[in-house]
Steps between C-alpha positions, in 0.01 A plus 500: 500500500607160371254227421568178701653223295335157467778362718412750777134399474593133538713576805218699660249224431738239645560700819125559539432124478777425752358762737150350480629149567704618797202688645276194457757280675526741792122518533477120498760476778319765707165321472649193664288234331773247571357388835474136596120514474518639148732217398280233661193646334675493164598135547141418598351665194745329268435167673125530454545609138675167435308273739144583392536408130701190593234380744224581252681288239533212746132519593386506139743219417366276778146562379593424139691184604196374692268567202720431199793293621743408229856422413631836622439669834292816473602588854872518423445676170271768640719541809790585267283738297378668820854532630621662177201738493558587866867576441414718200239678711752567779763616252253740338397638841860552612589679175197728541597586858861561399385733222286696747793532742734616227250749360514711813377848576759694303394385154351770284 
């Protein structure tokens, strides 16, 4: 009986990975999470992830402008900071969800 070569091991590993990815894709299609309600919910969550920090920055900026008005607008500055933080928050959330979808049931 011959011992498998390193090349054969690499081919087997490659075909195993391809098989897992194909099975995960088929499972995802069967689950049918691509409904209109799923998409609207996703848009809503992403919208809130961006809107809440932006509005919090605006509120804090208005308060700071009324207390410590100065040469620069705290409202505009903190609105920009809130918007950036909200976008980073949404991006992080989307990446996490994508990773969960890609992980699938067929991973060992």
